[in-house]
C-alpha positions in Angstrom: 0.0 0.0 0.0 2.9 2.4 0.8 4.6 1.4 -2.5 1.4 2.2 -4.5 1.2 5.6 -2.7 4.8 6.4 -3.5 4.4 5.4 -7.2 1.2 7.4 -7.5 2.9 10.4 -5.9 5.9 10.1 -8.2 4.6 12.1 -11.3 3.2 14.8 -9.1 6.7 15.2 -7.5 8.3 15.3 -10.9 5.9 18.0 -12.1 6.4 20.0 -9.0 10.2 19.8 -8.8 10.5 23.4 -9.9 8.1 25.9 -8.5 8.3 29.7 -9.0 8.4 31.7 -5.8 6.7 35.0 -5.2 9.4 36.9 -7.1 9.0 34.8 -10.2 12.3 32.8 -9.7 12.2 29.0 -9.6 12.6 27.7 -6.0 14.5 24.5 -5.3 12.4 21.6 -4.1 14.0 18.8 -2.0 13.6 15.4 -3.6 13.2 12.1 -1.8 11.3 10.9 1.2 11.2 12.7 4.5 12.6 9.6 6.3 15.9 9.6 4.3 15.3 7.9 1.0 13.3 4.8 1.8 13.1 2.4 -1.1 11.5 -0.9 -2.1 13.6 -2.9 0.5 12.2 -0.8 3.4 8.6 -1.2 2.0 9.2 -4.9 1.5 10.4 -5.3 5.1 7.6 -3.0 6.5 4.6 -4.9 5.3 5.4 -8.4 6.5 6.8 -7.0 9.8 3.5 -5.1 10.4 1.4 -8.1 9.6 3.5 -10.4 12.0 3.5 -7.7 14.7 -0.3 -7.3 14.4 -0.8 -11.1 14.7 1.6 -11.2 17.7 0.4 -8.1 19.4 -3.4 -8.5 19.0 -3.8 -11.3 21.7 -1.5 -9.4 24.0 -3.5 -6.2 23.6 -6.8 -8.0 24.1 -5.5 -9.7 27.2 -4.1 -6.4 28.5 -7.5 -4.7 27.9 -9.3 -7.5 29.7 -6.8 -7.2 32.6 -7.3 -3.5 32.7 -11.1 -3.9 32.9 -10.8 -6.6 35.6 -8.3 -4.5 37.5 -10.6 -1.4 37.5 -13.5 -3.6 38.7 -11.4 -5.1 41.5 -10.0 -1.7 42.4 -13.5 -0.2 42.7 -15.1 -3.2 44.4 -12.3 -4.8 46.5 -8.9 -3.0 46.6 -10.1 0.5 47.4 -12.4 -0.4 50.3 -9.8 -2.9 51.7 -7.1 -0.3 51.3 -9.2 2.3 53.1 -10.0 -0.2 55.9 -6.3 -1.1 56.2 -5.3 2.5 56.2 -7.8 3.3 59.0 -6.6 0.2 60.9 -2.9 1.2 60.4 -3.7 4.7 61.7 -5.6 3.2 64.6 -2.9 0.7 65.5 0.3 2.7 64.7 -0.3 6.4 64.1 -2.8 7.4 66.7 -1.0 5.6 69.6 2.3 7.2 68.7 0.6 10.6 68.3 -1.0 10.2 71.7 2.3 9.0 73.2 4.1 11.9 71.7 1.5 14.5 72.6 0.5 13.4 76.1 3.6 11.6 77.4 6.8 12.5 75.6 6.1 16.3 75.2 5.2 16.7 78.9 8.2 14.6 80.0 10.5 16.6 77.7 9.2 19.9 79.1 9.7 18.5 82.7 13.2 17.4 81.9 14.0 20.7 80.3 12.8 22.6 83.4 14.6 20.2 85.7 17.9 20.6 83.6 17.5 24.4 83.7 17.0 24.3 87.4 19.7 21.8 88.2 22.4 22.7 85.6 21.9 26.1 84.0 21.0 28.1 87.0 23.9 26.7 89.2 26.4 27.1 86.3 25.3 30.7 85.8 25.6 31.3 89.5 29.0 29.7 89.7 30.3 31.7 86.7 28.9 35.0 88.1 29.8 34.7 91.8 32.9 32.4 91.7 34.8 32.4 88.4 34.3 36.1 87.7 35.7 37.3 91.1 38.5 34.7 90.9 39.5 36.0 87.4 39.5 39.6 88.7 41.7 38.5 91.6 44.2 36.7 89.2 44.3 39.8 87.0 45.0 42.1 90.0 47.7 39.6 91.1 49.4 39.7 87.7 49.2 43.5 87.4 50.1 44.4 91.0 52.5 41.6 92.1 54.0 39.5 89.3 54.7 42.4 86.9 56.9 44.3 89.4 58.7 41.1 90.4 59.4 40.4 86.7 60.8 43.9 86.2 63.1 43.4 89.2 64.4 40.1 87.9 65.1 41.7 84.5 67.2 44.5 86.2 69.2 41.9 88.1 69.9 39.9 84.9 71.1 43.1 83.1 73.5 43.6 85.9 74.8 40.1 85.4 75.3 40.8 81.7 78.5 42.7 82.3 80.0 39.5 83.8 79.1 37.6 80.6 81.3 39.9 78.4 84.3 37.7 79.1 82.4 34.6 78.0 81.6 36.4 74.8 85.3 36.9 73.9 86.0 33.2 74.5 83.0 32.4 72.2 84.4 34.6 69.4 87.9 32.9 69.5 86.3 29.4 69.4 84.0 30.3 66.5 87.1 31.8 64.5 89.0 28.6 65.0 86.1 26.4 63.9 85.5 28.5 60.8 89.1 28.4 59.4 89.9 24.8 60.5 86.6 23.1 59.5 84.2 25.2 57.4 86.7 26.7 54.9 88.3 23.3 54.0 84.9 21.7 53.6 83.7 24.5 51.2 86.9 24.2 49.2 86.5 20.4 48.9 82.8 20.8 47.8 83.6 23.5 45.2 86.8 22.0 43.5 86.3 18.3 44.0 82.8 17.1 44.6 81.1 19.5 42.1 83.2 18.6 39.0 82.8 14.9 39.8 79.0 15.4 40.1 78.8 17.3 36.8 80.7 14.5 35.1 78.4 11.8 36.6 75.4 13.9 35.6 76.6 14.2 32.0 77.2 10.5 31.7 73.8 9.8 33.1 72.2 12.2 30.6 74.0 10.5 27.7 72.8 7.1 28.9 69.2 8.5 29.3 69.3 10.0 25.8 70.5 6.7 24.3 67.8 4.7 26.2 65.1 7.3 25.2 66.2 7.1 21.5 66.0 3.3 21.6 62.6 3.3 23.4 61.2 5.9 20.9 62.3 3.9 17.9 60.9 0.7 19.4 57.6 2.5 20.2 57.4 4.0 16.8 57.9 0.6 15.2 55.3 -1.0 17.5 52.9 1.8 16.7 53.1 1.3 13.0 52.9 -2.5 13.4 49.8 -2.2 15.5 48.3 0.4 13.2 48.9 -1.7 10.1 48.0 -5.1 11.6 45.0 -4.1 13.9 43.8 -0.5 13.5 43.5 -0.2 9.7 41.8 -3.6 9.4 39.4 -2.7 12.3 38.6 0.6 10.6 38.0 -1.2 7.3 35.7 -3.8 8.9 33.8 -1.0 10.8 33.4 1.1 7.6 32.7 -1.5 5.1 31.0 -4.3 7.2 29.7 -3.2 10.5 28.4 0.2 9.4 26.2 -1.3 6.6 25.0 -4.1 8.9 24.3 -1.5 11.6 22.3 0.7 9.2 20.3 -2.4 8.0 19.7 -3.4 11.6 18.7 0.1 12.5 16.2 0.2 9.6 14.9 -3.2 10.7 14.7 -2.2 14.3 12.9 1.1 13.4 10.4 -0.7 11.3 9.9 -3.3 14.0 9.3 -0.6 16.6 6.9 1.3 14.2 5.2 -1.9 13.4 4.7 -2.8 17.1 3.3 0.7 17.7 1.0 0.5 14.7 -0.1 -3.0 15.6 -0.7 -1.9 19.2 -3.0 0.9 18.1 -4.8 -1.3 15.6 -5.1 -4.0 18.3 -6.6 -1.4 20.6 -9.2 -0.5 18.0 -10.0 -4.2 17.4 -10.1 -4.9 21.2 -12.4 -1.9 21.6 -14.7 -3.2 18.9 -14.6 -6.7 20.3 -15.4 -5.3 23.8 -18.3 -3.3 22.4 -19.6 -6.4 20.5 -19.4 -8.5 23.7 -21.1 -5.8 25.7 -23.9 -5.5 23.1 -24.2 -9.3 22.9 -24.4 -9.5 26.7 -27.0 -6.7 26.7 -29.2 -8.4 24.1 -28.7 -11.9 25.6 -29.1 -11.1 29.3 -30.0 -7.5 30.1 -32.7 -6.8 27.5 -34.6 -10.1 28.2 -34.4 -9.4 31.9 -35.6 -5.8 31.4 -38.4 -7.0 29.1 -39.4 -9.6 31.6 -39.4 -7.0 34.4 -41.4 -4.4 32.3 -43.8 -6.7 30.4 -44.4 -9.6 32.9 -43.3 -8.9 36.4 -44.6 -5.2 36.6 -48.2 -6.1 35.4 -48.2 -9.1 37.7 -47.1 -6.9 40.5 -49.8 -4.3 39.7 -52.4 -7.1 39.6 -51.2 -8.6 42.9 -51.2 -5.1 44.4 -54.7 -4.2 43.2 -56.3 -7.6 43.8 -54.5 -9.0 46.8 -52.3 -6.5 48.7 -54.6 -3.5 48.7 -57.7 -5.5 49.9 -55.6 -7.2 52.5 -54.3 -3.8 53.7 -57.9 -2.4 53.8 -59.1 -5.5 55.7 -56.1 -5.1 58.1 -56.9 -1.4 58.7 -60.6 -2.3 59.3 -59.6 -5.0 61.7 -57.3 -2.6 63.5 -60.0 0.1 63.7 -62.5 -2.4 65.1 -60.0 -3.7 67.6 -59.2 -0.2 68.8 -63.0 0.6 69.1 -63.5 -2.6 71.0 -60.6 -1.9 73.3 -61.9 1.7 73.9 -65.4 0.3 74.8 -63.9 -2.2 77.1 -61.8 0.5 78.9 -65.0 2.6 79.2 -66.9 -0.3 80.6 -64.2 -1.0 83.1 -64.1 2.6 84.1 -67.9 2.7 84.7 -67.8 -0.5 86.7 -65.0 0.9 88.9 -67.0 4.1 89.5 -70.1 2.2 90.4 -68.2 0.0 92.8 -66.7 3.1 94.4 -70.1 4.7 94.8 -71.5 1.5 96.3 -68.8 1.3 98.9 -68.2 5.0 99.8 -71.4 6.7 98.6 -71.8 9.8 96.5 -69.0 12.3 96.6 -69.7 15.6 98.3 -70.5 18.6 96.1 -68.0 21.4 96.0 -69.2 24.7 97.8 -69.6 27.7 95.5 -67.7 30.7 96.8 -68.6 34.2 95.8 -65.8 35.9 94.1 -65.1 39.6 93.8 -64.9 39.1 90.1 -68.1 39.3 88.1 -69.2 35.8 87.0 -69.4 34.9 83.4 -68.9 37.5 80.8 -70.4 40.4 82.9 -68.2 43.5 82.8 -67.3 45.8 85.7 -69.1 49.2 86.0 -68.7 52.2 88.2 -72.1 51.8 89.8 -71.4 48.2 90.8 -70.5 47.5 94.5 -68.1 44.8 93.3 -65.5 47.1 91.8 -62.2 47.8 93.5 -63.3 51.4 94.3 -66.7 50.9 95.8 -66.4 47.4 97.4 -67.7 46.9 100.9 
């Protein structure tokens, strides 16, 4: 299919090789494919590789989609509630006890230990520094300034007096140093300058000649080994890399690129196929199970339920309500009969109860209103 597209697009490319730009001059057009001059070999490799990749990847993609759907279902139904329960249990068993231990045990203990350390260590240390070490330091400073310094000046004056006595010892030291210089130092310098130095120069010159000779030999041997290794190893390796490994690498790169592209293309096509199969299975499940069950519920069970409700349940409910109403009326009549019997029995034993005496009130009875001529008002009462 790609080969037919490239052949169909060939004449259009040839006709559009030279296109005038806005100024009327022909503008160059880049020939070839955008992927670097792909030919029939690449197309011949691409088609079977994509077919094989589709055949291999399709079961994997369908299994992957099925696992994804199952994983989402298990995550929503099982894993997420179990995870939340385990999280709450972990908090209840580990986090909350440690938080309570930290907040209500360790923090108060730490504050108590800090206060105790401040009282037992910091306060005594500050007191000791302020009232012991500071006065002691002032006393030592006063002793150095007022006692030791004058004593040192006195001892220095005494030593200066004794310096005059040491002048004789200085003369003796001068004579001894002159003898040592002309009997030991001067001969040693002469021996070093006129004997040891020429001998050292000669030895150094001989060592330099030997080093130059050895360096020349090593350089020649190294150069020979370099050219031998270059001719026998490096140049053949470069030739093998340039004329063997590089073409094989380019071919393998093209094959690998085509395999990767084919896998990606097959993965996408397998995704579409898997989606179509999933929709087909969902539709089949719907028409095989869901729609019959829905039709059964709507067309059979719902009318039957309505008939049962109208013919059986509603009359039974009305009868139950009537029975309940009659039962309540019977219970009320029984309670009234018992109340009347109890009242009759009480009257038979104790007689009729006394009537309450009517007391005249200052307030007018009933709805009669107060007037100024009435003797029952608050102003004209007896």
